[in-house]
C-alpha positions, -999 to 999 in steps of 0.1 A, spaced: -643 144 -418 -666 120 -406 -668 109 -370 -654 74 -376 -624 91 -393 -615 113 -361 -592 95 -338 -594 88 -301 -561 101 -283 -563 91 -246 -530 98 -225 -519 63 -205 -518 88 -175 -554 95 -176 -567 60 -195 -584 49 -160 -600 81 -151 -610 82 -189 -631 48 -184 -645 56 -156 -656 92 -168 -672 76 -198 -692 53 -173 -673 19 -192 -659 4 -161 -672 12 -122 -654 36 -100 -642 8 -77 -635 -26 -91 -611 -38 -61 -635 -61 -43 -645 -78 -76 -611 -84 -88 -605 -98 -52 -632 -124 -58 -620 -132 -93 -585 -137 -82 -595 -163 -54 -613 -182 -79 -584 -183 -105 -559 -194 -77 -587 -224 -71 -587 -229 -105 -553 -233 -107 -550 -262 -87 -565 -283 -114 -554 -281 -147 -548 -305 -172 -509 -312 -185 -504 -292 -219 -475 -278 -232 -492 -245 -245 -513 -242 -211 -478 -248 -195 -460 -220 -212 -488 -197 -207 -493 -200 -172 -452 -196 -166 -442 -165 -149 -473 -148 -157 -501 -127 -137 -532 -139 -151 -558 -115 -165 -589 -117 -188 -569 -122 -217 -552 -153 -205 -581 -165 -189 -598 -164 -228 -566 -184 -241 -570 -211 -213 -608 -215 -221 -596 -222 -261 -569 -248 -246 -597 -268 -224 -621 -268 -254 -592 -291 -269 -582 -310 -238 -622 -312 -223 -639 -320 -256 -650 -355 -244 -669 -338 -220 -690 -318 -243 -729 -321 -239 -753 -322 -268 -763 -289 -262 -730 -277 -264 -721 -272 -228 -692 -289 -209 -696 -312 -182 -659 -308 -170 -658 -287 -138 -625 -271 -151 -643 -256 -182 -669 -243 -158 -647 -229 -136 -627 -208 -159 -660 -198 -176 -671 -185 -146 -642 -163 -138 -647 -148 -174 -681 -138 -165 -673 -123 -136 -646 -106 -156 -670 -92 -186 -697 -82 -158 -692 -45 -154 -662 -44 -177 -641 -51 -148 -615 -71 -173 -613 -36 -189 -603 -17 -156 -581 -45 -146 -560 -45 -183 -562 -6 -176 -545 -8 -143 -519 -34 -156 -510 -11 -185 -509 19 -166 -485 3 -142 -461 -13 -168 -457 17 -187 -453 41 -155 -434 17 -133 -423 -22 -145 -406 -8 -178 -389 22 -166 -378 0 -132 -359 -27 -151 -343 0 -176 -333 19 -145 -319 -14 -132 -300 -21 -162 -284 13 -164 -276 10 -128 -257 -24 -136 -242 -8 -162 -229 22 -142 -218 2 -114 -196 -22 -139 -179 8 -155 -173 24 -118 -159 -8 -105 -134 -11 -138 -125 25 -136 -116 18 -97 -95 -9 -108 -78 12 -133 -71 38 -111 -54 13 -86 -27 10 -112 -16 44 -102 -4 38 -62 4 0 -72 32 13 -98 40 41 -72 44 14 -45 66 -9 -64 88 22 -76 94 32 -45 101 -5 -34 128 -6 -65 140 28 -52 148 17 -16 162 -16 -29 182 4 -53 193 29 -26 205 1 -1 225 -18 -28 202 -51 -27 177 -70 -50 153 -81 -22 158 -118 -24 178 -130 3 180 -101 29 206 -117 52 232 -127 26 228 -90 8 230 -70 39 260 -87 50 275 -82 16 265 -45 13 277 -38 44 313 -49 39 313 -24 10 310 8 33 348 14 35 349 19 -5 317 43 -2 332 65 28 364 69 6 344 78 -24 324 101 -3 358 121 5 377 116 -25 376 154 -31 382 167 6 415 181 -7 396 207 -24 383 220 8 421 228 17 418 264 3 387 272 22 399 257 55 429 279 54 409 308 47 384 299 77 414 294 100 432 329 91 399 349 91 391 334 129 431 337 139 434 299 149 462 276 138 459 254 111 456 226 133 430 239 151 404 253 125 380 224 121 403 194 131 384 164 120 382 180 84 420 188 88 424 153 98 407 138 66 426 161 43 460 150 54 454 115 66 423 101 51 398 84 66 422 67 96 410 52 129 393 72 158 424 58 178 447 74 150 432 106 153 431 109 192 467 95 197 484 107 165 497 77 155 486 41 137 476 12 157 493 -19 156 457 -39 152 422 -29 150 397 -48 165 364 -36 155 334 -42 173 311 -70 157 282 -60 140 248 -67 159 221 -66 131 185 -82 146 168 -99 114 139 -116 125 128 -149 110 95 -134 92 116 -106 76 140 -130 62 132 -137 23 150 -173 28 171 -177 56 159 -197 86 184 -179 109 175 -155 133 207 -138 140 238 -125 115 271 -130 131 298 -105 113 324 -111 140 354 -132 137 363 -160 160 395 -138 169 411 -174 179 393 -180 212 392 -144 219 356 -142 218 325 -163 231 288 -164 214 261 -163 244 224 -169 235 231 -156 200 250 -127 211 289 -119 206 306 -109 236 342 -97 233 365 -103 259 397 -88 242 429 -107 238 437 -127 271 472 -138 275 475 -143 315 503 -162 329 496 -173 363 517 -188 392 497 -218 399 472 -241 384 437 -232 379 442 -194 370 450 -165 397 454 -174 432 441 -145 454 454 -165 485 440 -171 517 423 -135 519 405 -147 553 437 -152 573 459 -120 564 436 -99 545 465 -96 515 467 -108 481 488 -137 469 499 -130 436 515 -160 433 553 -153 444 567 -172 470 576 -151 501 611 -149 510 632 -121 531 638 -94 511 673 -86 522 702 -104 502 673 -112 474 683 -105 440 649 -92 421 649 -101 385 635 -71 363 639 -92 333 603 -109 330 590 -103 298 560 -79 301 540 -99 274 533 -123 300 508 -101 320 488 -90 289 504 -55 292 510 -36 255 535 -9 257 529 18 231 557 26 212 570 58 194 566 70 162 542 47 140 541 21 166 509 23 183 483 -1 206 455 -20 194 425 4 185 394 -11 202 357 -4 208 348 28 193 382 38 186 383 7 159 355 28 140 370 50 113 362 89 115 332 83 89 323 53 104 323 63 142 284 78 149 298 107 172 328 117 150 305 114 115 284 137 133 312 162 142 326 163 109 291 169 91 287 198 117 323 211 107 315 210 72 282 232 79 306 256 95 325 258 70 297 264 48 282 291 65 314 307 68 317 312 31 282 321 27 287 350 50 319 358 31 299 359 -1 275 382 13 296 407 30 314 405 -6 283 418 -19 277 446 6 311 460 5 311 493 -19 340 514 -29 331 538 -5 326 517 26 353 515 52 333 498 80 340 464 62 375 471 53 391 458 83 369 429 82 379 419 47 416 422 48 420 387 55 401 376 22 414 402 -4 426 377 -24 396 359 -27 366 373 -49 331 363 -50 337 335 -78 364 320 -59 346 316 -28 313 301 -47 338 278 -62 347 265 -27 310 263 -18 302 240 -49 333 217 -38 318 216 -2 283 209 -17 300 181 -34 314 162 -3 281 171 19 261 154 -12 279 125 -7 279 122 28 242 127 31 232 105 2 207 76 10 228 46 2 254 57 28 228 69 53 209 33 50 241 13 55 254 34 82 222 27 100 225 -8 94 256 -13 108 252 10 138 215 5 148 207 -34 157 170 -30 149 172 -12 118 178 -42 99 146 -52 108 125 -22 106 141 -16 68 132 -55 60 94 -47 78 89 -19 55 102 -37 25 77 -65 32 50 -40 39 53 -26 6 48 -60 -11 19 -67 8 1 -34 0 11 -41 -35 -7 -75 -34 -34 -61 -13 -42 -35 -43 -37 -63 -69 -66 -85 -49 -86 -55 -49 -81 -48 -86 -90 -83 -93 -121 -84 -73 -132 -53 -88 -127 -65 -122 -146 -95 -113 -173 -76 -99 -176 -53 -128 -182 -88 -151 -206 -99 -126 -227 -67 -131 -223 -70 -169 -238 -104 -169 -268 -91 -144 -272 -62 -171 -274 -87 -199 -298 -111 -179 -323 -83 -177 -324 -75 -217 -347 -107 -221 -367 -95 -189 -374 -60 -206 -380 -73 -240 -408 -100 -228 -421 -67 -204 -421 -45 -234 -439 -72 -255 -466 -78 -231 -471 -41 -226 -479 -33 -265 -499 -65 -268 -520 -51 -237 -520 -18 -254 -532 -34 -285 -563 -53 -271 -571 -21 -246 -574 1 -280 -592 -26 -299 -618 -30 -272 -622 9 -267 -628 11 -306 -654 -12 -307 -675 5 -283 -671 37 -305 -683 23 -338 -645 12 -346 -629 47 -343 -593 46 -341 -580 47 -306 -545 57 -298 -530 56 -260 -503 80 -259 -472 78 -234 -471 36 -237 -436 22 -242 
């Protein structure tokens, strides 16, 4: 094989050292390049208007090969200044020819081209590729985060819908819907104790075991079994009231938490024919007033400053020989007499609530249910512990000898049904709405916060999607930049290989590790 057929392989990272070691270029060319760069900057200030020239200088760092192309263009634009001996009188041409001469001195152009080529291969091209990869990864990450937000959004919407379903409202107009759903509380209470009669056997067993009478054992539960969900008045006085004046519901719902209504308060009370008054948005109940007085202007207290006695409006007269009329109707003085049997008085205040609607009696009833449950579970445990030879528990088990573990478990099942109904989410929410003035506002605020959170998530999702699209556009915008940079690098590589080849009898030169 001849020497001309042996290729010259040069690794890109060692190109500059290879040129210096072969003494093709000087070791230090920075001072020369600085002088050349200053001349190029000055020459660029005076350039003719030419399309190819504008395209050549656009966004490009001028090197030796660009200077050669500029001279070829100037040969066309400055041909009128060419002299008899082939020299140009144009200062533009002289400036660029001087620049090319400085480049070719000591092969500075080859050293600079090697620097540019190595920088493009090792830094510029990888950096653009890295930036494109980064944009693509960030775009995918934004899209993934946007999709991941769908899970908490769906969860919040499900919780919001579940809460509305628990309360029994749609969430469109909370004022009207709260009012409407509270009117169905009696039906809910009736449904919750629909099967309370199934506890009669368990209650009888508990009373027998503890040695109590039927009425003494868990009195509220017994009353509900016998009479149903009556008023507290009937439970206390053992007779139904003539009328019931339940306290008005105070439901505070701020304007910002109302969906459509502009009023700041809901009045659930009746006018009671003038027996109640509304002051500053709050209902004040004065009861039933039916006072007959002896004089105009109301009750006459007499002249207390003179005698210190109270004048009740009855004319003073000697008591002797005066007949007293005891047939004055007592209704005129607003006095209600409770009759016998089922005739009673007026249930007011807390006594007007039903047992399940009264905060204190409802809690006591639930405590009684848990007490009965504990008793039944203990009896089940004792039944499991009793054996044929055991005499210790015999006396304790005599009272329930007619009940086996299966019957006790059936009692527990019936009890659990009632406890579940009493502790349902809808019942709890509506009970709090009726008896806690601030609960409506808290509940409405919670619903509102859920919707705000959903809206925030949706906004964030849209921002992430927009950012993903923006990053993809930035990545696409770098594609022509990378293609142009690769094309320039390959062109520079070809010219360097050609230049070195000429110096070594046209041997093939390969720059390894390029783009």
